[in-house]
N, C-alpha and C positions, 0 to 999 in steps of 0.2 A: 020636214027634219027640223029638228031644233039644233040650233048650235054647240053648246056646251054642253047637255046630256050626252051628246054625239060623242062629241073629243071625249068623256071621261069613257064611254063605252069603249072607243077604240084604246084609247090608256091604260086599259086592264084588259084589252085582250091578253090570254095567254098562251096564244099559241103564234108565231110567225106568219103564216099563211092566212088566219084568220087575221090578225092586225091589219095586212099589209090589204087583202079585199076588203073590210070594213073600211079605210081609209080611202081606197079607190070609189069606192062608190056614195061616200060623203062628200070625197073632191069634188068627183063628177057633178053632183048637187049642186055643190058650191058653188062653182064655176058657172052655173045656170040659173043662180040667182034665186033658189027655191030652197032658201035656208030661214028659221026664223028663228028670235033672239031674247032668251031670256035670263038679262046678265044678274038678276037679283039669286037667281038659284045657289044653291050651297057651292062654296069651292072645296074640294075636298086636298088634304092632305094627305099625301097617300103614304102609307108605312113600307109599302114592300116593292118593288121595281116587276112590271110587267111580265119580266122571263124566269123572273124566280119559278115557276112552275116546270122549266126544263131546262135551266142551270145549274149547276152547282158554283155556288158561291164561296169565294174565300176571301181573306186578306190579299189586297194588291200584292204584296211582297211576294206571297207566296205563288202567284202564278208562275205558269214554267217559261223559262225564258226562251225567245227565238235566236237558235242559234242551228247553223247546219243547213243552212238555207240551200244548199246545195241538192239535199234529200227531199224526201218527198212529205216524211215526218216535221222537218223544221219550215216547210212550204206550209203545211195542214196548221201548226202552229201559228205561224204568222197570219195567214188569212183568219181563221178562228178568231185571234185577238182585233182584228181589224174589224171583222162582222160584228164583233160585241160592241164596239165603238159606234157604228155605221148605225146598229141595232137601238142601242141608245139613246143616239144622238137623233132617232124619227121621235120617241116619245119625248125629249127635252125640245124642239120645234114644238110638237102639239102643246105641252104643258104651258109653255108661254101665251101660248095662242087662249087655252082653258083658263088660265090664272089670272093675264092680264086684261081684264074686258074692258077697260077705260079707253084702251088705246086705240080703238077705231079697224076700220075695213083695211085700211092701207098698210096696218100693223100685222093682222090677218092672213093678208096677201103674201106679204113678206116671209112669215114663221110657215105658210103655204108649202110656198114655193120651195123655202127650205125643207120641209117633210118632205115633200113630193122625192126631192133629188135624192134626201138621205133612205127613204126606200128602191130608189136603181142602184143608189151604189150596195146598200145590203141584199140586193137580189144579184148583183156582178159578183161581190163578193162569194155568196155563197154559191153561184152557180160552178165558181173554181174550187170551193170544198167539196162540191160533190161529185167533180170531176177527180178528186184527188181519193175521194171514198169516205170523207166524212160529211159533217153536216154541225150548225149550229149549234150550240145546246150538248158537244161531244167533249169539250174540255173546258178544262176552270174559267169561271170570271169573276169580277170584283164588284163591287158595289159603286163603285168611286164617283161615277159620272151621276148616278141617278141619287146618291147621297149629296152633290153638291147642288143639286137640282132642290132636293128641299130645304135644303141650309137656308136657298136663296129666294125668298118670298115677299121680296121687296124687286121693285122692276130696276133702278140701280143698279142694286147688286146682282143681280143674275144678268144683267148684258155686259157688266165688269166681268163676271167670274166663268158664262161657259160660253157665248161666242167671241168675249175679247180677250179671257185667258187660255181655257180648256181648249178653244177650238182653234185660236191663234197657236199654242204650242203644238198643234198638229201642223198648221204652216213649215215651224222650223225641223219635225220629227221627219215627215215624210221625204225629202231630200235624201235626209241621213239613211234612211232605209235603203232608198234607190240606188245610193253610192252601192251601200252593202250585195244590192242584188246585182251589179254591175259585172261580179266576175263571172258569174254567172247566167251570162245573155244567152248565153247559145241554148238552151233549155229550154222547152218552147213552154211552159208553165209558166217560167220566170218570164218570160218575153209578154203572156197575157197577164201576169200578177202588174208586171210594169205598166202595162198599156193601162190598166183598171188605176193604179194609183196615180198616174198623170189626168187621168179624166175626175179623180177624187180629190187632188189637189186644187186644179184650175178651180174647180166648184164651191171647195169649201173657200177661196178667198172672196168671192162673193157672198157669202154665209156671214164670215166675219164683217165683211163692210156692213152688210145690213145690220151686225149687232152692234157694231161702230155708231150708226144712224139710230138708233133707237137708245143705246147707251147716252148721246148728247140730247136727243131728245127728252130723256127720264132726268139728265141732273137739269137740262132747264125747266120742267114742270115741278122737281122736287127743291127748286133755288141753291143747287149747289155746284163748287167748281168741278169742270170732267178732271183735276189732277186727284180728286179723292180717289180714281182708279187705282194708286198706286198704296194707299190707305187698306181699301178694300181688301184688295190682292195680299197684302202682308199679313191681314187679319185672317185669313182663310188658307193662306201657304207660304207662312211665314217663311222669309229668304229667298224668295221663288226670283230674285232680282239683285244681279246680273244674270240672265240664263249661265247655263254651266254648256251647253252647246253653243255652236253659232247661230244665229236666227236668220230665218230667211228674209233679209229687209227689203227686195222688193216685192214680194209679195205683202209684208206685211204695210208697208208703204198703200201700195193699191186699195189694201183693204181698209185704210183710214187712219193708222197709227204716223204721227206727227213726227218730227225729227227730236223735240227736246224728251218725247216717249222712248223712241227707238236708241238715243242713248243712255235711257237709265234702264234698257230691258238689255240691250247686246252687250256681249263679255266682252267684243271688240268694235270699232268704230266702223257703223253704218257706212 
């Protein structure tokens, strides 16, 4: 099995069941050491995300807001939004592996572990969606994560934007969601959602930590200082810092953010 052509096949698979089955077969083969690499093969810049065939895509500002979490509809919209993030994250992890071929097997191992986690997260969330009589693809989604990946075709920028900005923002947002769910904790479905979110939050810390490691490594390779992080984020997401909501200081520390960074990111003292 050739690494990069297989990754391209997985990345462009147009149905969740197909993508996940292809990934699991590939990852099993990879761990058995039965992989060859042709790093000189053409690298594609994708023009559309793999979920386009079964999702209706709109502007991020038009995506339905998740309110009334005490109702099945509110829970379904919340779960659908999370499923979209997790499904997109599978491709984000695999695209890093597909695109940055100079980084070696340690990089491969890290992002395949991330992809494997994201597959499990997606299946866990979609399982809850199905309990509510829904499925991934039923509601409107946006392309923000896909567009971020295709705008960051340089390793320093990719590691800054995807794990250290977008995923790290998730470390802040998940506790906010959990607080909103707390008033509905007697609902058995809410209990399942809360349990799933705790798993995702804990494992996403490790994903951001891997991104931090490779951001630092990418900066060394490129001969730039890690402080370029704020310049990169300002270019892609102007006026993002300080964050408008309280940040998850402890999770960000565990994920590699240093005190000076936290001071610039946090709206209050960490």
